[in-house]
VOBA-1610 file (N, C-alpha, C; in pm, whole numbers, padded with zeros to 5 digits, always signed):
BEGIN
Met-08515+09183-05489Met-08665+09207-05516Met-08694+09365-05531Ser-08804+09388-05627Ser-08848+09521-05646Ser-08934+09604-05515Asp-08920+09696-05500Asp-08991+09769-05417Asp-09136+09794-05454Asp-09157+09792-05588Asp-09287+09834-05654Asp-09375+09723-05660Phe-09382+09614-05564Phe-09474+09528-05557Phe-09638+09552-05558Asp-09702+09512-05635Asp-09852+09543-05651Asp-09934+09460-05565Trp-09959+09522-05440Trp-10045+09433-05341Trp-10186+09403-05380Asp-10251+09513-05463Asp-10395+09501-05517Asp-10413+09373-05584Ala-10287+09361-05695Ala-10307+09252-05793Ala-10315+09112-05732Val-10260+09098-05631Val-10275+08953-05581Val-10350+08942-05443Ala-10417+09052-05418Ala-10489+09054-05266Ala-10586+08955-05258Ala-10674+08952-05389Ala-10790+08856-05383Ala-10765+08708-05381Glu-10663+08651-05441Glu-10633+08530-05431Glu-10505+08493-05347Gly-10399+08591-05338Gly-10282+08530-05274Gly-10272+08584-05102Lys-10380+08661-05067Lys-10361+08707-04940Lys-10391+08572-04849Val-10313+08554-04752Val-10340+08437-04654Val-10353+08478-04521Val-10314+08606-04486Val-10313+08655-04342Val-10349+08783-04349Asn-10465+08848-04290Asn-10513+08983-04271Asn-10438+09061-04172Gln-10412+09189-04185Gln-10362+09240-04058Gln-10452+09244-03954Ala-10398+09233-03832Ala-10462+09221-03714Ala-10408+09316-03628Arg-10496+09390-03566Arg-10458+09502-03476Arg-10439+09439-03317Glu-10352+09507-03262Glu-10305+09471-03111Glu-10448+09489-03042Thr-10488+09371-02980Thr-10613+09375-02891Thr-10557+09324-02743Val-10623+09394-02651Val-10620+09372-02492Val-10768+09347-02443Val-10763+09244-02315Val-10869+09230-02250Val-10834+09244-02106Tyr-10927+09311-02045Tyr-10889+09347-01911Tyr-11015+09387-01819Leu-11023+09395-01689Leu-11111+09445-01614Leu-11093+09593-01585Asn-11196+09662-01599Asn-11183+09796-01559Asn-11224+09821-01383Pro-11208+09936-01326Pro-11231+09932-01206Pro-11393+09909-01147Asn-11465+09902-01258Asn-11622+09871-01198Asn-11625+09698-01236Asn-11532+09618-01253Asn-11522+09474-01294Asn-11612+09446-01407Asp-11605+09536-01503Asp-11643+09504-01645Asp-11539+09465-01713Val-11551+09375-01825Val-11453+09334-01908Val-11470+09430-02020Val-11344+09473-02040Val-11310+09567-02168Val-11217+09503-02241Ile-11274+09509-02396Ile-11192+09456-02496Ile-11151+09579-02586Arg-11029+09587-02595Arg-10977+09727-02641Arg-10856+09714-02755Gln-10872+09787-02882Gln-10796+09752-02977Gln-10705+09909-03002Arg-10586+09872-03028Arg-10499+09995-03070Arg-10580+10063-03184Ala-10558+10196-03164Ala-10615+10275-03301Ala-10538+10256-03426Asp-10621+10269-03546Asp-10569+10265-03660Asp-10545+10384-03727Trp-10444+10438-03688Trp-10410+10585-03726Trp-10379+10573-03884Pro-10409+10696-03949Pro-10477+10801-03906Pro-10630+10819-03906His-10679+10693-03920His-10839+10676-03947His-10918+10698-03821Glu-10854+10672-03715Glu-10915+10644-03583Glu-10834+10750-03500Gln-10914+10839-03416Gln-10824+10900-03314Gln-10818+10851-03180Glu-10909+10770-03133Glu-10898+10704-03039Glu-10919+10534-03044Asn-10872+10469-02941Asn-10896+10324-02934Asn-11018+10269-02953Pro-11047+10190-03025Pro-11203+10153-03024Pro-11229+10021-02921Phe-11337+10022-02821Phe-11311+09938-02723Phe-11480+09874-02711Leu-11502+09785-02624Leu-11629+09733-02602Leu-11628+09725-02441Val-11733+09732-02374Val-11742+09724-02238Val-11861+09616-02210Ile-11802+09525-02151Ile-11915+09415-02116Ile-11937+09385-01980Ser-12066+09399-01922Ser-12069+09352-01768Ser-12044+09217-01749Leu-11957+09194-01631Leu-11913+09062-01597Leu-12002+08978-01605Tyr-12104+08987-01553Tyr-12228+08887-01564Tyr-12268+08852-01711Arg-12247+08931-01792Arg-12282+08888-01941Arg-12160+08821-02012Val-12053+08808-01951Val-11928+08744-02030Val-11968+08594-02058Arg-12020+08511-01973Arg-12073+08386-02015Arg-12138+08385-02134Thr-12226+08471-02162Thr-12356+08474-02269Thr-12241+08496-02407Leu-12165+08580-02382Leu-12087+08629-02502Leu-11997+08518-02537Ile-11931+08451-02434Ile-11853+08339-02470Ile-11928+08228-02530Asp-12039+08191-02487Asp-12140+08101-02563Asp-12166+08114-02700Arg-12203+08254-02716Arg-12235+08284-02870Arg-12097+08286-02955Leu-11979+08323-02908Leu-11881+08321-02974Leu-11850+08168-03009Asp-11867+08074-02912Asp-11836+07929-02906Asp-11931+07857-03035Lys-12080+07919-03022Lys-12153+07868-03133Lys-12113+07928-03276Leu-12090+08054-03264Leu-12032+08077-03418Leu-11904+08019-03467Leu-11842+07965-03382Leu-11689+07914-03423Leu-11747+07771-03462Leu-11820+07716-03399Leu-11871+07568-03436Leu-11942+07577-03567Asp-12035+07654-03594Asp-12121+07673-03697Asp-12021+07715-03837Ala-11927+07786-03802Ala-11808+07825-03898Ala-11738+07696-03963His-11718+07613-03854His-11654+07501-03898His-11738+07403-03985Glu-11862+07400-03957Glu-11961+07311-04013Glu-11974+07363-04168Ile-11960+07479-04177Ile-11969+07533-04326Ile-11886+07482-04404Lys-11764+07485-04364Lys-11645+07442-04448Lys-11652+07311-04470
//
C-alpha cells in the first residue's frame, strides 16, 4: 500500500470511527467529579476538564441518559 492515502477524499462517506481522546473521571480533594481529557497537542496547551459538584452528578447522568434515549428514537 502507498503512504500517499488521501484521508479527506474518503472522510465524508468512509469514516466509521472518529478519533477519541483519552478521558478520565475521578474525584478531586473537594469530592467534586472531574472529567479530564488529554490535551490535543499542539492545539491545546493544557488538558481540558469539567468539574461537577458531587450533588449534581445525578442530574448530569439523568440528562445524558435522556439524550441517549432521544438519539436512539431519532434513528
